[in-house]
C-alpha positions as CSV (number, residue, x, y, z in Angstrom):
1,M,131.3,-30.9,112.4
2,S,128.4,-30.5,109.9
3,Q,124.8,-31.4,110.4
4,D,125.1,-33.7,107.4
5,K,127.3,-36.2,109.1
6,L,125.1,-36.4,112.1
7,S,122.0,-36.8,109.9
8,E,123.7,-39.6,107.9
9,F,124.6,-41.5,111.1
10,V,121.1,-41.1,112.6
11,K,119.4,-42.2,109.4
12,A,121.8,-45.2,109.0
13,Q,121.3,-46.4,112.6
14,A,117.6,-45.9,112.7
15,T,117.2,-47.7,109.4
16,E,119.4,-50.6,110.6
17,L,117.5,-51.0,113.9
18,G,114.1,-50.4,112.3
19,V,113.3,-47.4,114.5
20,P,110.1,-45.7,113.1
21,G,111.0,-42.2,114.4
22,A,114.0,-40.6,116.1
23,A,115.2,-37.1,117.0
24,V,118.7,-36.1,118.0
25,G,120.2,-32.8,119.1
26,V,123.7,-31.7,119.9
27,L,124.9,-28.6,121.7
28,L,128.5,-27.6,120.9
29,D,130.2,-24.2,121.2
30,G,126.8,-22.6,121.9
31,Q,125.4,-23.9,118.6
32,E,122.6,-26.4,118.3
33,I,122.6,-29.1,115.7
34,Y,119.6,-31.3,115.0
35,A,119.0,-34.5,113.1
36,S,115.7,-36.3,112.8
37,H,114.6,-39.5,111.0
38,G,111.3,-41.2,110.3
39,V,107.7,-40.5,111.3
40,T,105.7,-39.9,114.5
41,N,103.2,-42.6,113.6
42,L,103.4,-45.4,111.1
43,D,99.6,-45.3,110.4
44,H,99.2,-41.5,110.4
45,P,102.7,-40.3,109.5
46,L,104.1,-36.9,110.2
47,P,107.9,-36.3,109.9
48,V,109.7,-36.3,113.3
49,D,111.5,-33.0,114.0
50,E,113.2,-31.3,117.0
51,K,109.8,-30.1,118.2
52,T,108.2,-33.6,118.3
53,L,107.3,-34.8,121.8
54,F,108.5,-38.1,123.1
55,H,107.9,-39.7,126.5
56,L,111.0,-38.9,128.6
57,A,110.3,-41.6,131.3
58,S,113.1,-41.4,133.9
59,V,114.8,-38.3,132.4
60,S,111.9,-36.7,134.2
61,K,113.8,-37.2,137.5
62,T,116.3,-34.5,136.6
63,F,113.5,-32.0,136.6
64,T,112.1,-33.2,139.9
65,A,115.6,-33.1,141.5
66,T,116.3,-29.6,140.2
67,A,113.0,-28.3,141.6
68,L,113.8,-29.8,145.0
69,M,117.2,-28.2,144.9
70,R,115.5,-24.8,144.3
71,L,113.5,-25.5,147.5
72,V,116.8,-26.3,149.3
73,A,118.3,-23.0,148.1
74,E,115.3,-21.2,149.4
75,G,115.7,-22.8,152.8
76,K,112.5,-24.7,152.6
77,V,114.0,-28.2,152.4
78,D,117.1,-29.6,154.1
79,L,118.7,-32.4,152.1
80,D,119.9,-34.1,155.3
81,A,116.6,-33.9,157.1
82,P,114.4,-37.0,157.5
83,V,111.7,-37.2,154.9
84,R,109.1,-37.3,157.7
85,R,109.9,-33.7,158.5
86,Y,107.9,-32.9,155.3
87,V,105.8,-36.0,154.9
88,P,105.0,-37.0,158.5
89,E,102.6,-39.7,157.5
90,L,105.2,-41.7,155.8
91,Q,105.1,-45.4,156.6
92,L,107.6,-47.9,155.1
93,A,108.0,-51.7,155.5
94,D,110.4,-51.0,158.4
95,E,109.7,-48.3,161.0
96,Q,113.4,-47.5,161.6
97,A,113.9,-47.0,157.9
98,A,110.9,-44.7,157.7
99,A,112.2,-42.6,160.6
100,Q,115.8,-42.4,159.2
101,V,115.4,-42.0,155.4
102,T,116.5,-38.5,154.3
103,V,115.7,-36.3,151.3
104,L,119.2,-36.9,149.9
105,N,118.7,-40.7,150.2
106,L,115.7,-40.3,147.8
107,L,117.7,-38.1,145.4
108,N,120.7,-40.4,145.1
109,H,118.8,-43.7,145.2
110,T,120.2,-44.8,148.6
111,A,116.9,-44.9,150.4
112,G,116.9,-48.7,150.3
113,L,113.5,-48.8,148.5
114,D,112.7,-51.4,145.9
115,W,112.0,-50.1,142.4
116,N,108.3,-49.1,142.6
117,L,104.7,-50.0,143.3
118,I,102.9,-50.9,140.1
119,D,99.9,-48.7,139.4
120,D,96.8,-50.9,139.2
121,G,94.4,-48.2,138.2
122,E,92.5,-48.6,141.5
123,G,91.9,-46.2,144.4
124,D,93.7,-42.9,145.0
125,R,96.3,-42.6,142.2
126,S,97.6,-39.3,143.4
127,L,101.0,-38.8,145.0
128,A,99.3,-38.9,148.4
129,G,97.7,-42.2,147.5
130,L,101.0,-43.7,146.3
131,V,102.8,-42.6,149.5
132,A,100.0,-44.2,151.6
133,K,100.8,-47.6,150.0
134,L,104.6,-47.4,150.4
135,H,104.5,-49.6,153.4
136,K,103.8,-52.5,150.9
137,L,107.1,-51.9,149.0
138,P,110.0,-54.1,150.0
139,L,113.2,-52.6,151.4
140,I,116.4,-53.9,149.9
141,A,118.8,-52.3,152.3
142,P,118.9,-49.8,155.2
143,P,118.9,-46.1,154.2
144,G,122.3,-45.0,153.1
145,A,123.8,-48.5,152.8
146,R,123.9,-48.8,149.0
147,A,122.6,-47.3,145.8
148,S,119.7,-49.1,144.1
149,Y,117.7,-47.2,141.5
150,S,114.1,-46.5,142.7
151,Q,111.2,-44.9,141.0
152,A,109.3,-44.9,144.2
153,G,112.0,-42.8,145.9
154,Y,111.5,-40.1,143.3
155,N,107.7,-40.3,143.6
156,L,108.1,-39.7,147.3
157,A,110.4,-36.8,146.6
158,G,107.6,-35.4,144.5
159,R,105.3,-35.6,147.5
160,I,107.8,-33.5,149.4
161,I,107.5,-30.8,146.7
162,E,103.7,-30.9,147.0
163,K,103.7,-30.7,150.8
164,V,106.3,-27.8,150.9
165,T,104.7,-25.7,148.2
166,G,101.1,-26.5,148.9
167,L,100.5,-27.0,145.2
168,P,99.7,-30.1,143.1
169,F,103.0,-31.5,141.9
170,E,102.6,-30.6,138.2
171,Q,101.6,-27.0,139.1
172,A,104.6,-26.7,141.5
173,M,107.0,-28.0,138.8
174,A,105.6,-25.5,136.3
175,S,106.3,-22.6,138.6
176,L,109.6,-23.8,140.1
177,V,111.3,-25.0,137.0
178,L,109.5,-25.4,133.7
179,E,108.1,-21.9,133.2
180,P,111.2,-19.9,134.4
181,V,113.5,-22.0,132.2
182,G,111.1,-21.5,129.2
183,L,110.3,-25.1,128.6
184,A,106.9,-24.6,126.8
185,D,106.9,-28.1,125.4
186,T,107.9,-30.1,128.5
187,V,104.6,-31.3,129.9
188,Y,102.8,-33.8,132.1
189,G,99.7,-35.8,130.9
190,L,98.1,-36.6,127.6
191,A,95.9,-33.5,127.7
192,E,99.0,-31.4,127.1
193,V,100.7,-33.9,124.8
194,M,97.9,-34.4,122.4
195,V,97.7,-30.7,121.4
196,R,101.4,-30.9,120.2
197,K,103.1,-33.0,117.6
198,F,104.1,-36.3,119.4
199,A,105.6,-39.6,118.6
200,V,103.7,-42.9,119.1
201,G,105.7,-45.5,120.9
202,Y,106.1,-49.0,119.3
203,N,107.1,-52.4,120.6
204,R,108.0,-55.4,118.4
205,D,105.5,-58.3,118.4
206,D,106.5,-62.0,118.4
207,N,107.1,-61.7,114.6
208,G,109.4,-58.7,115.1
209,E,106.8,-56.3,113.6
210,P,106.3,-52.9,115.4
211,H,102.9,-52.3,116.9
212,P,101.7,-49.2,118.8
213,A,102.5,-49.2,122.5
214,R,99.5,-48.7,124.8
215,P,99.3,-46.9,127.1
216,W,101.2,-44.0,125.5
217,G,103.4,-43.4,128.6
218,A,104.8,-46.1,130.8
219,F,101.8,-45.8,133.0
220,R,98.1,-45.7,132.2
221,E,96.5,-42.2,132.1
222,G,95.7,-40.8,135.5
223,A,98.7,-42.4,137.3
224,R,99.8,-39.0,138.8
225,G,101.7,-40.8,141.5
226,D,104.4,-41.7,138.9
227,N,104.8,-38.2,137.5
228,P,107.8,-37.2,139.6
229,G,109.8,-40.3,138.6
230,G,108.8,-40.6,134.9
231,G,105.8,-38.5,133.8
232,L,107.2,-35.9,131.5
233,A,107.1,-35.6,127.7
234,S,109.4,-33.2,125.9
235,S,111.2,-32.5,122.6
236,V,114.8,-32.5,121.6
237,S,114.6,-28.7,121.3
238,D,113.4,-28.3,124.9
239,L,115.9,-30.8,126.2
240,L,118.8,-28.8,124.7
241,R,117.4,-25.7,126.4
242,W,117.3,-27.8,129.6
243,A,121.0,-28.7,129.0
244,R,121.9,-25.0,128.5
245,F,120.2,-24.3,131.8
246,Q,122.2,-27.0,133.6
247,L,125.4,-25.6,132.1
248,G,124.5,-22.0,133.2
249,D,124.3,-20.1,136.4
250,G,120.7,-21.0,137.5
251,E,119.1,-18.1,135.7
252,G,117.1,-16.8,138.6
253,V,115.8,-20.3,139.4
254,L,118.4,-21.2,142.0
255,P,122.0,-20.2,142.7
256,A,124.7,-21.7,140.5
257,A,126.4,-23.3,143.5
258,E,123.2,-25.3,144.3
259,L,122.7,-26.2,140.7
260,H,126.2,-27.4,140.2
261,R,126.1,-29.2,143.5
262,M,124.0,-31.7,141.7
263,R,127.1,-32.8,139.7
264,E,129.1,-33.6,142.8
265,R,129.6,-37.3,143.6
266,T,127.5,-38.5,146.5
267,V,127.8,-42.3,146.1
268,G,129.7,-44.6,143.8
269,L,128.3,-47.2,141.4
270,R,130.0,-50.5,140.6
271,A,130.1,-52.0,137.2
272,S,127.2,-50.0,135.9
273,T,126.6,-48.9,132.3
274,L,124.5,-46.1,133.7
275,G,127.4,-44.3,135.2
276,D,130.3,-44.4,137.6
277,G,128.4,-42.8,140.5
278,F,125.5,-40.6,141.5
279,G,125.5,-36.9,142.1
280,I,122.1,-35.6,143.1
281,C,120.0,-37.5,140.6
282,W,122.6,-37.3,137.8
283,F,124.5,-40.3,136.7
284,L,128.2,-39.3,136.7
285,H,130.5,-40.5,133.8
286,Y,134.3,-40.3,133.7
287,L,135.1,-39.7,130.0
288,D,138.7,-39.8,129.1
289,G,139.6,-37.1,131.6
290,L,136.4,-35.2,131.3
291,H,133.3,-35.4,133.5
292,G,129.8,-36.1,132.1
293,I,126.4,-36.0,133.7
294,G,123.5,-37.8,132.2
295,H,120.2,-39.6,132.6
296,G,118.3,-42.1,130.5
297,G,114.6,-43.1,130.3
298,S,112.9,-46.3,129.2
299,G,109.1,-45.9,128.6
300,N,106.6,-48.1,126.8
301,G,108.1,-48.3,123.3
302,Q,110.0,-45.0,123.9
303,F,113.5,-44.3,125.0
304,A,115.3,-41.1,125.9
305,E,119.0,-40.3,126.6
306,L,120.6,-37.0,127.7
307,L,124.3,-36.5,128.3
308,I,126.0,-33.2,129.3
309,V,129.8,-32.6,129.4
310,P,130.0,-29.3,131.4
311,E,133.8,-28.7,130.9
312,R,133.2,-28.5,127.1
313,G,129.7,-26.9,127.1
314,F,128.5,-30.0,125.3
315,A,125.3,-31.9,125.3
316,V,123.7,-34.7,123.3
317,V,120.0,-35.7,123.3
318,S,118.6,-38.8,121.6
319,L,114.9,-39.8,121.5
320,A,113.5,-42.9,119.8
321,N,110.2,-44.6,119.6
322,L,110.8,-48.4,119.4
323,G,111.2,-51.0,122.1
324,P,113.6,-52.5,122.8
325,D,115.8,-51.2,119.9
326,G,115.4,-47.5,120.9
327,Y,117.9,-48.2,123.7
328,P,120.8,-49.4,121.6
329,F,120.0,-46.7,119.0
330,N,120.3,-43.9,121.6
331,Q,123.5,-45.4,123.0
332,S,125.1,-45.5,119.6
333,V,124.2,-41.9,119.0
334,V,125.8,-40.8,122.3
335,R,128.9,-42.8,121.5
336,W,129.1,-41.4,118.0
337,A,128.6,-37.8,119.2
338,L,131.3,-38.1,121.9
339,E,133.8,-39.5,119.5
340,N,133.0,-37.1,116.6
341,Y,132.5,-33.9,118.5
342,L,134.8,-34.3,121.5
343,G,137.2,-37.0,120.4
344,I,136.2,-39.4,123.2
345,A,136.1,-43.0,122.3
346,R,134.4,-45.3,124.8
347,K,136.3,-48.5,125.3
348,T,134.6,-51.8,124.4
349,V,134.9,-54.5,127.1
350,E,135.4,-58.1,126.2
351,P,134.0,-60.9,128.5
352,L,135.9,-63.9,129.6
353,P,135.3,-67.4,128.0
354,Y,132.4,-69.4,129.5
355,D,133.2,-71.1,132.8
356,E,130.8,-73.8,133.9
357,G,131.7,-73.5,137.6
358,Q,131.2,-69.8,137.7
359,A,128.0,-70.1,135.7
360,Q,126.4,-72.6,138.1
361,Q,127.0,-70.3,141.0
362,V,124.7,-67.6,139.6
363,V,122.0,-69.7,137.8
364,G,118.6,-69.1,139.2
365,R,115.8,-66.5,139.6
366,Y,116.1,-63.0,140.9
367,E,113.4,-60.4,141.4
368,I,112.3,-56.9,142.2
369,D,108.8,-55.9,143.1
370,A,107.5,-56.0,139.5
371,M,110.0,-58.0,137.5
372,N,111.7,-61.4,137.3
373,L,115.2,-61.9,136.1
374,D,116.4,-65.4,135.2
375,I,120.0,-66.5,134.7
376,A,120.3,-69.9,132.9
377,T,123.0,-72.0,131.2
378,D,122.9,-74.6,128.5
379,G,126.4,-75.7,129.4
380,A,128.0,-73.5,126.7
381,R,126.7,-70.0,127.4
382,L,125.1,-68.1,130.2
383,T,121.9,-66.1,129.5
384,L,119.8,-63.4,131.2
385,T,116.1,-63.0,130.7
386,V,114.2,-60.2,132.4
387,G,110.5,-59.3,132.2
388,I,107.4,-58.3,134.0
389,K,106.0,-60.8,136.5
390,P,103.3,-63.0,134.8
391,E,100.8,-62.3,137.5
392,I,101.2,-58.6,137.1
393,R,100.9,-58.8,133.3
394,A,97.8,-61.1,133.6
395,A,96.1,-58.7,136.1
396,S,96.7,-55.7,133.9
397,E,93.9,-54.5,131.6
398,E,96.5,-52.5,129.6
399,E,99.2,-53.7,127.3
400,M,102.6,-53.8,129.0
401,P,106.1,-53.6,127.4
402,P,107.3,-57.0,126.1
403,D,109.9,-58.9,128.1
404,Y,113.5,-59.0,127.1
405,P,114.2,-62.5,125.8
406,A,117.2,-64.6,126.8
407,A,120.4,-62.8,125.9
408,A,124.0,-64.0,126.3
409,I,126.0,-62.5,129.2
410,G,129.7,-63.0,130.0
411,F,131.8,-62.4,133.1
412,L,134.4,-59.6,133.0
413,P,138.0,-59.9,134.3
414,G,138.5,-58.9,137.9
415,D,140.7,-55.9,138.6
416,G,141.9,-54.1,141.6
417,D,138.3,-53.3,142.6
418,G,136.5,-56.2,141.2
419,D,136.3,-59.9,142.2
420,G,135.2,-61.4,139.0
421,D,131.5,-61.1,139.7
422,E,130.9,-58.4,137.2
423,Y,129.2,-59.2,133.9
424,I,128.2,-57.6,130.5
425,V,125.2,-58.4,128.3
426,T,126.5,-59.2,124.8
427,E,123.4,-59.3,122.6
428,G,119.8,-58.2,122.3
429,G,118.0,-55.0,123.5
430,L,120.2,-54.8,126.6
431,E,123.5,-55.3,124.7
432,G,126.3,-53.4,126.5
433,Q,124.6,-53.2,129.9
434,R,126.9,-54.0,132.7
435,G,126.2,-55.2,136.2
436,Y,127.5,-57.4,139.0
437,F,126.5,-60.2,141.4
438,S,126.4,-59.7,145.2
439,R,127.5,-62.2,147.7
440,D,126.8,-62.7,151.4
441,A,129.5,-63.2,154.1
442,D,129.7,-66.9,153.2
443,G,130.3,-66.2,149.6
444,A,126.9,-67.3,148.3
445,I,125.3,-65.2,145.5
446,T,122.4,-63.2,146.9
447,G,121.5,-60.7,144.2
448,V,122.3,-59.2,140.8
449,D,122.4,-55.6,139.8
450,L,121.0,-54.7,136.4
451,A,120.3,-51.1,135.2
452,G,121.2,-49.8,138.6
453,R,118.6,-52.0,140.4
454,L,119.3,-54.8,142.8
455,F,117.3,-58.0,142.0
456,Q,117.3,-60.2,145.1
457,R,117.9,-64.0,144.5
458,V,114.9,-66.1,145.2
459,D,116.0,-69.6,144.0
460,R,118.8,-71.6,142.4
461,V,116.8,-73.6,139.9
462,N,118.8,-74.4,136.7
463,R,116.6,-73.5,133.8
464,V,118.6,-75.0,131.0
465,G,118.7,-72.9,127.9
466,G,116.4,-70.2,129.1
467,A,114.0,-69.0,131.7
468,S,110.4,-69.8,132.3
């Protein structure tokens, strides 16, 4: 498949969605194919290319997990050991959970931790400082009971790396993974980003016009406590090198068996667009008889996507600098690449017609530590609105990513495993996202999963036509 067809698709999609700059890379049969579109900065434009740095956000977790697996291979960390073996000062909202949570619970998001503590720019913003505050973070389940995506869990994993190596996290990552793999343009912090070509993130304002996203990463500068879960910046070129490493034998970093162990399923995921299960960090995808491993990242006006198909030696990377449209852009690139290079067509799923009785069961507010999610009905359609809590936004001195406005959702047909409580978002920046509603023993709705995270129900107020 020629580079021309990929470039045509990238240009067409980026133009349609208004993405200022995008970079895409494909690894196939040992060859790398690149396609870029647009500029790094609308006010000071440079052409985006495969060396342009974008904020990776949560794709950073794949690097943190691989570094920890190197320590496992060296006998310095035991995946089944309690985290307190390495971070004895750990305190959580529940003492039993703090004593029981294991390293593996952190790496496959089964620790029971809510999403994250929001960095307020105050006090000790190191990993040690963040861990000292973790007792304030709500627990959504006992350790090992269920998967729920947690940034805090990965930040805690980063503290294990610090404690075991005796090095600052960023220094440890450089020596454990980044330098031996040869990732010269995969870096933490603006001091490293600003001496390279990098893309400015953009968010749409109320009029739909893109404006620069501040801060540049998802967290204001100096929030080192969030580096393990989402602090890296990198380029398409480096990410394809990272994919080659993941497809290889460990290249002196760690044994192939430990590297490939990360692809083995540790827990299943239900009705999630993110994947069918977790390995160690990686989201697992079942692709028409093939197995894929991948991870995405959502930053402030920047989105990243990486998918690897080991059986075919294939990888696709897509980076885009517009919120929220960077997400559907990246998803469309991954779908196109799978279909055109591997002949894998992802099936589209059609929701059921609107049902008032079903809708009334789920209407209400749900929340995680930093965000509210509102389900509302106007009697004809069901909508989902998700955004940062107003009090957190008001207290922040920095701009924060805009909320996702009300978007239609529909229930999916139940199957052998489902009970009719699964849904799909059918429009907007989250279009195509799937999730499900949880019930208690009495059948009452208690929570909703979106993007791998459990939002707990806090009320049943009917907000007709939208959410407040």
